[in-house]
PAMARFI-105179 format. One record per atom (N, C-alpha, C): atom name; x, y, z. Coordinates in nm, 3 decimals. Layout:
REM PAMARFI-105179
   a       c1       c2       c3
  CA        X        Y        Z
...
This chain:
REM PAMARFI-105179
   a       c1       c2       c3
   N   -1.294   -2.765   -0.187
  CA   -1.316   -2.718   -0.324
   C   -1.382   -2.582   -0.318
   N   -1.331   -2.488   -0.394
  CA   -1.385   -2.354   -0.394
   C   -1.447   -2.324   -0.530
   N   -1.560   -2.258   -0.528
  CA   -1.633   -2.230   -0.651
   C   -1.638   -2.080   -0.672
   N   -1.595   -2.035   -0.790
  CA   -1.602   -1.893   -0.822
   C   -1.747   -1.850   -0.830
   N   -1.775   -1.731   -0.781
  CA   -1.908   -1.677   -0.790
   C   -1.908   -1.560   -0.886
   N   -2.009   -1.551   -0.970
  CA   -2.019   -1.439   -1.063
   C   -2.165   -1.401   -1.078
   N   -2.191   -1.274   -1.101
  CA   -2.327   -1.235   -1.129
   C   -2.326   -1.125   -1.233
   N   -2.435   -1.110   -1.303
  CA   -2.447   -1.012   -1.408
   C   -2.528   -0.893   -1.358
   N   -2.485   -0.775   -1.393
  CA   -2.560   -0.656   -1.362
   C   -2.649   -0.625   -1.481
   N   -2.773   -0.593   -1.454
  CA   -2.867   -0.560   -1.561
   C   -2.887   -0.410   -1.560
   N   -2.841   -0.343   -1.667
  CA   -2.854   -0.198   -1.677
   C   -2.973   -0.161   -1.762
   N   -3.032   -0.046   -1.736
  CA   -3.147   -0.002   -1.813
   C   -3.114    0.132   -1.878
   N   -3.141    0.140   -2.007
  CA   -3.118    0.262   -2.081
   C   -3.250    0.314   -2.134
   N   -3.267    0.445   -2.134
  CA   -3.389    0.505   -2.186
   C   -3.366    0.545   -2.331
   N   -3.442    0.488   -2.425
  CA   -3.425    0.517   -2.567
   C   -3.560    0.513   -2.635
   N   -3.592    0.621   -2.709
  CA   -3.717    0.623   -2.785
   C   -3.839    0.613   -2.695
   N   -3.830    0.666   -2.574
  CA   -3.944    0.663   -2.485
   C   -3.968    0.529   -2.418
   N   -3.877    0.432   -2.437
  CA   -3.895    0.301   -2.377
   C   -3.769    0.261   -2.302
   N   -3.789    0.183   -2.200
  CA   -3.676    0.128   -2.126
   C   -3.633    0.000   -2.194
   N   -3.503   -0.018   -2.212
  CA   -3.455   -0.144   -2.267
   C   -3.338   -0.193   -2.182
   N   -3.327   -0.323   -2.169
  CA   -3.223   -0.382   -2.086
   C   -3.096   -0.404   -2.164
   N   -2.983   -0.390   -2.098
  CA   -2.854   -0.416   -2.160
   C   -2.770   -0.499   -2.064
   N   -2.717   -0.610   -2.111
  CA   -2.630   -0.692   -2.028
   C   -2.497   -0.622   -2.006
   N   -2.460   -0.610   -1.881
  CA   -2.331   -0.550   -1.847
   C   -2.227   -0.662   -1.832
   N   -2.097   -0.628   -1.838
  CA   -1.993   -0.731   -1.821
   C   -2.006   -0.802   -1.687
   N   -1.973   -0.929   -1.685
  CA   -1.982   -1.008   -1.563
   C   -1.881   -0.960   -1.460
   N   -1.924   -0.953   -1.336
  CA   -1.834   -0.920   -1.226
   C   -1.781   -1.051   -1.168
   N   -1.656   -1.078   -1.193
  CA   -1.597   -1.204   -1.149
   C   -1.539   -1.188   -1.009
   N   -1.588   -1.267   -0.917
  CA   -1.535   -1.267   -0.781
   C   -1.436   -1.382   -0.767
   N   -1.308   -1.354   -0.737
  CA   -1.209   -1.461   -0.724
   C   -1.250   -1.562   -0.617
   N   -1.205   -1.686   -0.632
  CA   -1.237   -1.787   -0.531
   C   -1.169   -1.757   -0.398
   N   -1.232   -1.801   -0.291
  CA   -1.168   -1.789   -0.160
   C   -1.036   -1.865   -0.161
   N   -0.943   -1.821   -0.079
  CA   -0.808   -1.878   -0.081
   C   -0.764   -1.914    0.060
   N   -0.700   -2.029    0.073
  CA   -0.641   -2.071    0.201
   C   -0.493   -2.098    0.179
   N   -0.410   -2.045    0.266
  CA   -0.265   -2.064    0.256
   C   -0.211   -2.103    0.394
   N   -0.111   -2.191    0.394
  CA   -0.046   -2.233    0.518
   C    0.099   -2.185    0.517
   N    0.144   -2.130    0.629
  CA    0.280   -2.077    0.639
   C    0.353   -2.141    0.756
   N    0.486   -2.162    0.736
  CA    0.566   -2.210    0.848
   C    0.618   -2.091    0.927
   N    0.707   -2.114    1.023
  CA    0.754   -2.007    1.111
   C    0.834   -1.901    1.036
   N    0.886   -1.936    0.917
  CA    0.960   -1.840    0.834
   C    0.872   -1.777    0.727
   N    0.741   -1.796    0.739
  CA    0.643   -1.745    0.645
   C    0.660   -1.802    0.504
   N    0.712   -1.922    0.495
  CA    0.722   -1.991    0.367
   C    0.593   -2.071    0.348
   N    0.536   -2.060    0.228
  CA    0.410   -2.127    0.199
   C    0.426   -2.278    0.196
   N    0.331   -2.350    0.256
  CA    0.333   -2.496    0.261
   C    0.209   -2.551    0.190
   N    0.219   -2.675    0.139
  CA    0.105   -2.733    0.066
   C   -0.011   -2.777    0.156
   N    0.014   -2.792    0.285
  CA   -0.091   -2.837    0.376
   C   -0.063   -2.782    0.516
   N   -0.144   -2.823    0.612
  CA   -0.130   -2.775    0.749
   C   -0.011   -2.837    0.821
   N    0.044   -2.945    0.765
  CA    0.158   -3.014    0.828
   C    0.279   -2.921    0.835
   N    0.329   -2.896    0.954
  CA    0.446   -2.810    0.973
   C    0.413   -2.662    0.974
   N    0.286   -2.626    0.957
  CA    0.247   -2.485    0.951
   C    0.219   -2.431    1.091
   N    0.244   -2.303    1.108
  CA    0.213   -2.236    1.234
   C    0.104   -2.131    1.215
   N    0.062   -2.113    1.088
  CA   -0.038   -2.011    1.060
   C   -0.120   -2.050    0.937
   N   -0.250   -2.027    0.945
  CA   -0.339   -2.047    0.831
   C   -0.397   -1.911    0.792
   N   -0.393   -1.879    0.663
  CA   -0.444   -1.751    0.615
   C   -0.560   -1.777    0.521
   N   -0.673   -1.713    0.548
  CA   -0.792   -1.728    0.466
   C   -0.827   -1.593    0.404
   N   -0.843   -1.591    0.273
  CA   -0.882   -1.470    0.201
   C   -1.021   -1.491    0.142
   N   -1.113   -1.404    0.178
  CA   -1.251   -1.409    0.127
   C   -1.278   -1.280    0.051
   N   -1.302   -1.291   -0.078
  CA   -1.328   -1.174   -0.162
   C   -1.474   -1.132   -0.153
   N   -1.496   -0.997   -0.148
  CA   -1.631   -0.943   -0.149
   C   -1.670   -0.893   -0.288
   N   -1.569   -0.859   -0.368
  CA   -1.591   -0.819   -0.507
   C   -1.469   -0.865   -0.586
   N   -1.444   -0.807   -0.702
  CA   -1.335   -0.855   -0.787
   C   -1.196   -0.830   -0.730
   N   -1.180   -0.732   -0.641
  CA   -1.048   -0.700   -0.586
   C   -1.044   -0.690   -0.434
   N   -1.156   -0.652   -0.371
  CA   -1.157   -0.630   -0.227
   C   -1.203   -0.751   -0.149
   N   -1.161   -0.756   -0.023
  CA   -1.201   -0.869    0.060
   C   -1.148   -0.858    0.201
   N   -1.164   -0.965    0.276
  CA   -1.115   -0.972    0.413
   C   -1.015   -1.086    0.424
   N   -0.903   -1.057    0.486
  CA   -0.799   -1.157    0.508
   C   -0.792   -1.186    0.658
   N   -0.805   -1.313    0.694
  CA   -0.796   -1.354    0.834
   C   -0.686   -1.458    0.847
   N   -0.607   -1.447    0.953
  CA   -0.505   -1.547    0.982
   C   -0.534   -1.610    1.117
   N   -0.493   -1.737    1.131
  CA   -0.522   -1.814    1.252
   C   -0.396   -1.883    1.302
   N   -0.380   -1.888    1.432
  CA   -0.271   -1.962    1.492
   C   -0.294   -2.112    1.471
   N   -0.187   -2.183    1.447
  CA   -0.194   -2.330    1.441
   C   -0.099   -2.387    1.545
   N   -0.137   -2.494    1.612
  CA   -0.254   -2.579    1.585
   C   -0.383   -2.535    1.655
   N   -0.380   -2.426    1.734
  CA   -0.497   -2.392    1.815
   C   -0.616   -2.348    1.730
   N   -0.591   -2.288    1.613
  CA   -0.699   -2.239    1.529
   C   -0.757   -2.107    1.575
   N   -0.695   -2.043    1.675
  CA   -0.747   -1.916    1.725
   C   -0.712   -1.801    1.630
   N   -0.800   -1.701    1.625
  CA   -0.782   -1.588    1.535
   C   -0.658   -1.508    1.571
   N   -0.576   -1.479    1.469
  CA   -0.455   -1.401    1.488
   C   -0.471   -1.259    1.434
   N   -0.535   -1.247    1.318
  CA   -0.550   -1.115    1.257
   C   -0.672   -1.115    1.166
   N   -0.738   -1.001    1.156
  CA   -0.847   -0.981    1.062
   C   -0.833   -0.841    1.004
   N   -0.823   -0.831    0.870
  CA   -0.802   -0.703    0.805
   C   -0.889   -0.692    0.680
   N   -0.952   -0.577    0.663
  CA   -1.034   -0.552    0.544
   C   -0.949   -0.477    0.440
   N   -0.965   -0.516    0.314
  CA   -0.889   -0.456    0.205
   C   -0.981   -0.407    0.094
   N   -0.952   -0.287    0.044
  CA   -1.019   -0.241   -0.077
   C   -0.961   -0.311   -0.199
   N   -0.831   -0.347   -0.189
  CA   -0.765   -0.423   -0.294
   C   -0.666   -0.517   -0.227
   N   -0.697   -0.647   -0.233
  CA   -0.615   -0.745   -0.162
   C   -0.476   -0.754   -0.222
   N   -0.467   -0.765   -0.355
  CA   -0.337   -0.784   -0.420
   C   -0.245   -0.664   -0.401
   N   -0.302   -0.545   -0.398
  CA   -0.221   -0.425   -0.379
   C   -0.202   -0.391   -0.231
   N   -0.255   -0.475   -0.144
  CA   -0.245   -0.455    0.001
   C   -0.298   -0.319    0.042
   N   -0.410   -0.278   -0.020
  CA   -0.472   -0.150    0.009
   C   -0.578   -0.171    0.118
   N   -0.538   -0.143    0.242
  CA   -0.628   -0.164    0.355
   C   -0.737   -0.058    0.358
   N   -0.858   -0.100    0.393
  CA   -0.971   -0.009    0.400
   C   -1.072   -0.067    0.499
   N   -1.076   -0.008    0.616
  CA   -1.161   -0.063    0.721
   C   -1.077   -0.096    0.844
   N   -1.127   -0.184    0.927
  CA   -1.060   -0.218    1.053
   C   -0.957   -0.328    1.035
   N   -0.845   -0.313    1.103
  CA   -0.743   -0.417    1.111
   C   -0.718   -0.445    1.258
   N   -0.737   -0.571    1.297
  CA   -0.719   -0.610    1.437
   C   -0.626   -0.730    1.445
   N   -0.535   -0.727    1.540
  CA   -0.442   -0.836    1.561
   C   -0.459   -0.885    1.705
   N   -0.444   -1.018    1.726
  CA   -0.472   -1.077    1.857
   C   -0.357   -1.167    1.903
   N   -0.334   -1.168    2.033
  CA   -0.247   -1.269    2.092
   C   -0.323   -1.401    2.091
   N   -0.250   -1.509    2.111
  CA   -0.316   -1.640    2.106
   C   -0.410   -1.660    2.225
   N   -0.392   -1.580    2.331
  CA   -0.484   -1.590    2.445
   C   -0.615   -1.515    2.421
   N   -0.630   -1.454    2.302
  CA   -0.752   -1.384    2.268
   C   -0.748   -1.235    2.294
   N   -0.645   -1.186    2.365
  CA   -0.632   -1.044    2.395
   C   -0.593   -0.968    2.268
   N   -0.652   -0.850    2.247
  CA   -0.618   -0.766    2.133
   C   -0.472   -0.723    2.144
   N   -0.398   -0.738    2.034
  CA   -0.259   -0.694    2.030
   C   -0.250   -0.553    1.973
   N   -0.317   -0.528    1.860
  CA   -0.328   -0.392    1.809
   C   -0.457   -0.377    1.730
   N   -0.499   -0.252    1.713
  CA   -0.620   -0.224    1.637
   C   -0.606   -0.087    1.572
   N   -0.649   -0.079    1.446
  CA   -0.640    0.046    1.372
   C   -0.748    0.049    1.265
   N   -0.779    0.170    1.217
  CA   -0.873    0.189    1.108
   C   -0.802    0.253    0.990
   N   -0.836    0.206    0.869
  CA   -0.772    0.255    0.747
   C   -0.877    0.306    0.650
   N   -0.840    0.412    0.577
  CA   -0.922    0.464    0.468
   C   -0.832    0.477    0.347
   N   -0.863    0.398    0.242
  CA   -0.785    0.399    0.118
   C   -0.636    0.380    0.145
   N   -0.604    0.289    0.236
  CA   -0.465    0.255    0.263
   C   -0.398    0.341    0.369
   N   -0.463    0.446    0.416
  CA   -0.404    0.535    0.514
   C   -0.466    0.511    0.652
   N   -0.379    0.499    0.752
  CA   -0.428    0.484    0.889
   C   -0.488    0.616    0.934
   N   -0.610    0.610    0.987
  CA   -0.681    0.731    1.029
   C   -0.732    0.711    1.172
   N   -0.706    0.810    1.257
  CA   -0.753    0.803    1.395
   C   -0.653    0.734    1.486
   N   -0.702    0.672    1.592
  CA   -0.614    0.611    1.691
   C   -0.563    0.474    1.646
   N   -0.436    0.452    1.669
  CA   -0.372    0.322    1.649
   C   -0.325    0.279    1.786
   N   -0.382    0.171    1.839
  CA   -0.350    0.131    1.976
   C   -0.294   -0.010    1.980
   N   -0.200   -0.034    2.071
  CA   -0.146   -0.168    2.093
   C   -0.148   -0.199    2.242
   N   -0.145   -0.330    2.272
  CA   -0.158   -0.375    2.411
   C   -0.056   -0.485    2.441
   N   -0.022   -0.497    2.569
  CA    0.057   -0.610    2.616
   C   -0.036   -0.732    2.627
   N    0.022   -0.854    2.637
  CA   -0.063   -0.975    2.645
   C   -0.162   -0.974    2.760
   N   -0.132   -0.898    2.867
  CA   -0.224   -0.894    2.982
   C   -0.332   -0.788    2.968
   N   -0.332   -0.716    2.853
  CA   -0.435   -0.615    2.828
   C   -0.393   -0.474    2.864
   N   -0.272   -0.455    2.920
  CA   -0.224   -0.321    2.953
   C   -0.192   -0.244    2.825
   N   -0.234   -0.119    2.816
  CA   -0.207   -0.036    2.699
   C   -0.057   -0.018    2.680
   N   -0.009   -0.043    2.556
  CA    0.134   -0.033    2.525
   C    0.165    0.095    2.448
   N    0.078    0.132    2.353
  CA    0.098    0.256    2.278
   C   -0.035    0.308    2.229
   N   -0.039    0.441    2.210
  CA   -0.153    0.506    2.146
   C   -0.097    0.612    2.052
   N   -0.114    0.588    1.922
  CA   -0.071    0.684    1.821
   C   -0.194    0.749    1.760
   N   -0.183    0.878    1.730
  CA   -0.290    0.948    1.662
   C   -0.245    0.979    1.519
   N   -0.318    0.923    1.424
  CA   -0.288    0.945    1.282
   C   -0.390    1.043    1.225
   N   -0.340    1.154    1.171
  CA   -0.426    1.253    1.109
   C   -0.372    1.284    0.969
   N   -0.460    1.307    0.871
  CA   -0.413    1.338    0.735
   C   -0.321    1.459    0.733
   N   -0.208    1.444    0.662
  CA   -0.112    1.554    0.642
   C   -0.054    1.608    0.771
   N   -0.050    1.525    0.875
  CA    0.010    1.567    1.001
   C    0.106    1.460    1.051
   N    0.213    1.499    1.121
  CA    0.304    1.399    1.180
   C    0.230    1.313    1.281
   N    0.274    1.190    1.294
  CA    0.212    1.101    1.392
   C    0.249    1.147    1.533
   N    0.149    1.159    1.618
  CA    0.173    1.192    1.758
   C    0.132    1.073    1.841
   N    0.207    1.045    1.946
  CA    0.170    0.928    2.025
   C    0.241    0.921    2.158
   N    0.210    0.815    2.229
  CA    0.272    0.790    2.359
   C    0.286    0.640    2.379
   N    0.391    0.601    2.451
  CA    0.419    0.460    2.476
   C    0.424    0.435    2.627
   N    0.394    0.309    2.666
  CA    0.387    0.274    2.807
   C    0.460    0.143    2.832
   N    0.514    0.128    2.953
  CA    0.578    0.004    2.993
   C    0.474   -0.097    3.040
   N    0.518   -0.222    3.068
  CA    0.424   -0.324    3.115
   C    0.352   -0.287    3.244
   N    0.411   -0.194    3.321
  CA    0.347   -0.150    3.445
   C    0.248   -0.037    3.423
   N    0.233    0.003    3.294
  CA    0.139    0.111    3.262
   C    0.198    0.250    3.271
   N    0.326    0.261    3.311
  CA    0.390    0.392    3.324
   C    0.446    0.438    3.189
   N    0.441    0.570    3.159
  CA    0.493    0.622    3.032
   C    0.641    0.593    3.015
   N    0.682    0.563    2.890
  CA    0.823    0.544    2.855
   C    0.853    0.630    2.732
   N    0.982    0.641    2.697
  CA    1.021    0.722    2.581
   C    0.953    0.667    2.455
   N    0.903    0.758    2.373
  CA    0.830    0.718    2.252
   C    0.926    0.655    2.150
   N    0.879    0.550    2.083
  CA    0.956    0.487    1.976
   C    0.860    0.452    1.863
   N    0.910    0.449    1.739
  CA    0.828    0.423    1.622
   C    0.774    0.280    1.626
   N    0.655    0.262    1.573
  CA    0.594    0.129    1.572
   C    0.674    0.033    1.486
   N    0.718    0.077    1.369
  CA    0.795   -0.009    1.278
   C    0.935    0.047    1.259
   N    1.035   -0.037    1.278
  CA    1.174    0.001    1.257
   C    1.240   -0.103    1.167
   N    1.292   -0.058    1.054
  CA    1.352   -0.149    0.958
   C    1.486   -0.204    1.008
   N    1.526   -0.323    0.960
  CA    1.659   -0.375    0.995
   C    1.768   -0.280    0.948
   N    1.879   -0.278    1.020
  CA    1.993   -0.193    0.985
   C    2.112   -0.283    0.957
   N    2.176   -0.263    0.841
  CA    2.293   -0.343    0.807
   C    2.411   -0.292    0.886
   N    2.465   -0.375    0.971
  CA    2.563   -0.331    1.071
   C    2.696   -0.287    1.011
   N    2.728   -0.336    0.890
  CA    2.857   -0.299    0.831
   C    2.853   -0.163    0.763
   N    2.734   -0.113    0.731
  CA    2.724    0.010    0.654
   C    2.671    0.125    0.735
   N    2.617    0.221    0.661
  CA    2.567    0.342    0.724
   C    2.426    0.324    0.776
   N    2.370    0.205    0.756
  CA    2.237    0.179    0.809
   C    2.125    0.201    0.711
   N    2.156    0.231    0.584
  CA    2.050    0.251    0.486
   C    2.055    0.141    0.380
   N    1.958    0.143    0.289
  CA    1.953    0.042    0.185
   C    2.073    0.050    0.092
   N    2.133    0.168    0.078
  CA    2.250    0.183   -0.007
   C    2.367    0.100    0.047
   N    2.374    0.087    0.179
  CA    2.481    0.006    0.239
   C    2.465   -0.140    0.202
   N    2.341   -0.188    0.196
  CA    2.316   -0.327    0.156
   C    2.355   -0.346    0.011
   N    2.314   -0.252   -0.075
  CA    2.345   -0.262   -0.218
   C    2.496   -0.260   -0.242
   N    2.568   -0.178   -0.168
  CA    2.713   -0.171   -0.185
   C    2.779   -0.303   -0.147
   N    2.733   -0.362   -0.036
  CA    2.791   -0.488    0.011
   C    2.766   -0.599   -0.091
   N    2.646   -0.603   -0.148
  CA    2.615   -0.705   -0.248
   C    2.698   -0.683   -0.374
   N    2.711   -0.558   -0.416
  CA    2.788   -0.527   -0.537
   C    2.933   -0.574   -0.524
   N    2.992   -0.555   -0.407
  CA    3.131   -0.595   -0.387
   C    3.151   -0.746   -0.396
   N    3.045   -0.822   -0.372
  CA    3.055   -0.969   -0.375
   C    2.995   -1.030   -0.501
   N    2.958   -0.946   -0.596
  CA    2.898   -0.996   -0.720
   C    3.005   -1.018   -0.826
   N    3.011   -1.138   -0.880
  CA    3.106   -1.172   -0.987
   C    3.028   -1.212   -1.111
   N    3.068   -1.156   -1.225
  CA    2.998   -1.184   -1.351
   C    3.035   -1.325   -1.396
   N    2.939   -1.416   -1.410
  CA    2.970   -1.553   -1.452
   C    3.028   -1.558   -1.593
   N    3.131   -1.640   -1.612
  CA    3.195   -1.651   -1.744
   C    3.096   -1.698   -1.850
   N    3.006   -1.789   -1.813
  CA    2.909   -1.842   -1.909
   C    2.818   -1.730   -1.960
   N    2.777   -1.641   -1.872
  CA    2.692   -1.529   -1.912
   C    2.767   -1.432   -2.000
   N    2.895   -1.411   -1.970
  CA    2.977   -1.323   -2.054
   C    2.991   -1.379   -2.195
   N    3.017   -1.511   -2.204
  CA    3.033   -1.572   -2.337
   C    2.905   -1.560   -2.420
   N    2.791   -1.562   -2.351
  CA    2.663   -1.551   -2.421
   C    2.616   -1.406   -2.433
   N    2.703   -1.312   -2.392
  CA    2.669   -1.170   -2.397
   C    2.534   -1.142   -2.330
   N    2.514   -1.207   -2.214
  CA    2.387   -1.196   -2.143
   C    2.400   -1.098   -2.027
   N    2.311   -1.001   -2.025
  CA    2.308   -0.904   -1.915
   C    2.164   -0.892   -1.867
   N    2.146   -0.820   -1.759
  CA    2.010   -0.802   -1.708
   C    2.009   -0.774   -1.559
   N    1.889   -0.767   -1.504
  CA    1.870   -0.740   -1.362
   C    1.805   -0.862   -1.297
   N    1.871   -0.915   -1.196
  CA    1.818   -1.029   -1.121
   C    1.762   -0.976   -0.990
   N    1.635   -1.003   -0.965
  CA    1.573   -0.962   -0.839
   C    1.584   -1.076   -0.738
   N    1.648   -1.047   -0.627
  CA    1.669   -1.148   -0.522
   C    1.585   -1.111   -0.401
   N    1.505   -1.206   -0.357
  CA    1.423   -1.187   -0.238
   C    1.491   -1.259   -0.121
   N    1.491   -1.194   -0.005
  CA    1.547   -1.258    0.114
   C    1.480   -1.200    0.237
   N    1.504   -1.263    0.350
  CA    1.445   -1.219    0.476
   C    1.554   -1.201    0.580
   N    1.533   -1.104    0.666
  CA    1.618   -1.083    0.783
   C    1.534   -1.125    0.903
   N    1.574   -1.233    0.969
  CA    1.491   -1.287    1.077
   C    1.503   -1.204    1.205
   N    1.433   -1.246    1.309
  CA    1.427   -1.168    1.433
   C    1.560   -1.159    1.505
   N    1.657   -1.244    1.466
  CA    1.791   -1.235    1.527
   C    1.887   -1.158    1.437
   N    1.840   -1.115    1.319
  CA    1.925   -1.037    1.229
   C    1.994   -1.118    1.122
   N    1.968   -1.249    1.115
  CA    2.033   -1.334    1.015
   C    1.960   -1.328    0.881
   N    2.037   -1.335    0.772
  CA    1.980   -1.339    0.638
   C    1.941   -1.483    0.604
   N    1.820   -1.503    0.555
  CA    1.774   -1.638    0.526
   C    1.674   -1.638    0.410
   N    1.638   -1.759    0.368
  CA    1.536   -1.779    0.264
   C    1.565   -1.696    0.140
   N    1.687   -1.709    0.089
  CA    1.730   -1.635   -0.029
   C    1.680   -1.705   -0.155
   N    1.615   -1.630   -0.244
  CA    1.562   -1.687   -0.367
   C    1.550   -1.577   -0.472
   N    1.542   -1.617   -0.598
  CA    1.524   -1.519   -0.705
   C    1.377   -1.506   -0.739
   N    1.341   -1.388   -0.786
  CA    1.206   -1.363   -0.835
   C    1.207   -1.396   -0.983
   N    1.133   -1.499   -1.023
  CA    1.139   -1.549   -1.160
   C    1.089   -1.445   -1.259
   N    1.160   -1.429   -1.372
  CA    1.112   -1.338   -1.477
   C    1.003   -1.405   -1.559
   N    0.935   -1.326   -1.643
  CA    0.838   -1.384   -1.735
   C    0.912   -1.476   -1.831
   N    0.848   -1.587   -1.871
  CA    0.916   -1.689   -1.953
   C    0.963   -1.633   -2.087
   N    0.895   -1.530   -2.137
  CA    0.937   -1.477   -2.268
   C    1.054   -1.380   -2.259
   N    1.101   -1.354   -2.138
  CA    1.212   -1.260   -2.122
   C    1.347   -1.326   -2.147
   N    1.354   -1.459   -2.136
  CA    1.482   -1.529   -2.150
   C    1.469   -1.637   -2.258
   N    1.543   -1.623   -2.369
  CA    1.540   -1.727   -2.472
   C    1.585   -1.861   -2.415
   N    1.528   -1.969   -2.467
  CA    1.560   -2.101   -2.414
   C    1.709   -2.131   -2.420
   N    1.773   -2.094   -2.530
  CA    1.916   -2.125   -2.545
   C    2.004   -2.051   -2.445
   N    1.948   -1.945   -2.385
  CA    2.025   -1.869   -2.288
   C    1.984   -1.898   -2.144
   N    1.892   -1.991   -2.127
  CA    1.841   -2.018   -1.994
   C    1.950   -2.063   -1.897
   N    2.041   -2.149   -1.943
  CA    2.148   -2.197   -1.855
   C    2.238   -2.081   -1.813
   N    2.267   -1.993   -1.910
  CA    2.350   -1.877   -1.878
   C    2.277   -1.784   -1.781
   N    2.146   -1.773   -1.798
  CA    2.069   -1.689   -1.708
   C    2.069   -1.747   -1.567
   N    2.063   -1.880   -1.557
  CA    2.069   -1.944   -1.426
   C    2.202   -1.914   -1.357
   N    2.308   -1.900   -1.437
  CA    2.438   -1.864   -1.380
   C    2.432   -1.724   -1.319
   N    2.359   -1.632   -1.385
  CA    2.342   -1.498   -1.328
   C    2.264   -1.506   -1.197
   N    2.161   -1.589   -1.194
  CA    2.082   -1.604   -1.072
   C    2.168   -1.656   -0.957
   N    2.248   -1.757   -0.985
  CA    2.335   -1.814   -0.882
   C    2.435   -1.711   -0.831
   N    2.490   -1.631   -0.922
  CA    2.586   -1.528   -0.882
   C    2.520   -1.423   -0.793
   N    2.396   -1.385   -0.828
  CA    2.325   -1.285   -0.748
   C    2.293   -1.339   -0.609
   N    2.247   -1.464   -0.603
  CA    2.215   -1.522   -0.472
   C    2.340   -1.541   -0.387
   N    2.451   -1.578   -0.452
  CA    2.578   -1.594   -0.379
   C    2.616   -1.461   -0.313
   N    2.602   -1.351   -0.387
  CA    2.639   -1.221   -0.333
   C    2.554   -1.185   -0.212
   N    2.425   -1.217   -0.217
  CA    2.337   -1.188   -0.104
   C    2.371   -1.277    0.016
   N    2.413   -1.402   -0.012
  CA    2.450   -1.493    0.098
   C    2.569   -1.441    0.178
   N    2.650   -1.354    0.118
  CA    2.768   -1.302    0.187
   C    2.736   -1.188    0.283
   N    2.611   -1.142    0.282
  CA    2.574   -1.036    0.376
   C    2.590   -1.084    0.520
   N    2.641   -1.000    0.602
  CA    2.656   -1.034    0.743
   C    2.527   -0.997    0.818
   N    2.533   -1.015    0.950
  CA    2.411   -0.992    1.026
   C    2.368   -0.847    1.025
   N    2.236   -0.831    1.041
  CA    2.171   -0.701    1.053
   C    2.135   -0.676    1.200
   N    2.116   -0.552    1.231
  CA    2.042   -0.521    1.354
   C    1.896   -0.545    1.317
   N    1.827   -0.639    1.383
  CA    1.695   -0.680    1.336
   C    1.591   -0.568    1.337
   N    1.492   -0.584    1.250
  CA    1.381   -0.491    1.250
   C    1.293   -0.514    1.372
   N    1.216   -0.415    1.403
  CA    1.128   -0.425    1.521
   C    0.988   -0.376    1.487
   N    0.892   -0.439    1.549
  CA    0.753   -0.395    1.539
   C    0.700   -0.377    1.680
   N    0.665   -0.255    1.711
  CA    0.619   -0.221    1.846
   C    0.721   -0.261    1.953
   N    0.849   -0.245    1.918
  CA    0.956   -0.273    2.013
   C    1.005   -0.416    2.014
   N    0.936   -0.508    1.945
  CA    0.974   -0.649    1.946
   C    1.044   -0.686    1.815
   N    1.154   -0.764    1.822
  CA    1.224   -0.807    1.699
   C    1.131   -0.890    1.610
   N    1.133   -0.863    1.479
  CA    1.049   -0.936    1.385
   C    1.127   -0.965    1.257
   N    1.077   -1.058    1.178
  CA    1.134   -1.087    1.047
   C    1.086   -0.983    0.947
   N    1.176   -0.941    0.858
  CA    1.142   -0.842    0.755
   C    1.190   -0.893    0.620
   N    1.107   -0.881    0.518
  CA    1.140   -0.927    0.383
   C    1.199   -0.814    0.300
   N    1.294   -0.847    0.214
  CA    1.356   -0.753    0.122
   C    1.353   -0.810   -0.019
   N    1.350   -0.724   -0.119
  CA    1.374   -0.763   -0.258
   C    1.479   -0.667   -0.312
   N    1.591   -0.723   -0.359
  CA    1.704   -0.642   -0.401
   C    1.737   -0.670   -0.547
   N    1.741   -0.568   -0.633
  CA    1.781   -0.589   -0.773
   C    1.933   -0.593   -0.784
   N    1.986   -0.696   -0.850
  CA    2.130   -0.709   -0.875
   C    2.151   -0.695   -1.025
   N    2.224   -0.592   -1.066
  CA    2.241   -0.561   -1.208
   C    2.370   -0.619   -1.264
   N    2.355   -0.687   -1.378
  CA    2.469   -0.737   -1.453
   C    2.471   -0.663   -1.587
   N    2.579   -0.589   -1.612
  CA    2.588   -0.510   -1.734
   C    2.725   -0.528   -1.797
   N    2.727   -0.559   -1.925
  CA    2.854   -0.572   -1.997
   C    2.896   -0.435   -2.046
   N    3.015   -0.395   -2.006
  CA    3.066   -0.261   -2.044
   C    3.115   -0.260   -2.188
């Protein structure tokens, strides 16, 4: 059970030669949060089937520290400080660890920007990369092999590439557009709009975990809800037709990457 913490600030104003107190608005600190994720980063109701536990501890109304832990070992996986948790605005140190306790990477952030050295290591502690981040300057760095010898430099993060297209997001949008069919039910109801579809490209390049991002309840009249669901199904079907990607990479290793794609339905 988590209990919200709040406190009042007492301000003092000088008026008529006397100090008087004024109650300031309450500073509401959100409750601490625990989340369990499976290997596909899908949220689970409990630790059963989870491979990671994420704990968020707020220090004020928006900022806090997020820590993740390996399961079932319970060993620390990552610790990151945020000026704004919801906006993912990092501020402070971010450290990631292998399950053996060895540091995987470490960096410092100021207002969301990486500043200074960004270093990564192999599981045995050998230096893998050292990037220098400076304001308004290109990133300079060097990479090393497992034997400690220099290798050709490569970017820390590389997005997945859609193999059928030119390799950019426009190629993904074109492929989805070609497989999108306007549902007859939506046409009869003169229903149009933009359906946001979220999906992931896993470490092998396969598209998975396709789902729609729900709109606000007041955006769709109840009588049109069934027709709107037809639009959602059509959008998800189009995304399911995507073929494999060249997987994204983080520090040279294949990783899962999440996408959100808007699919537009417009009656001409």
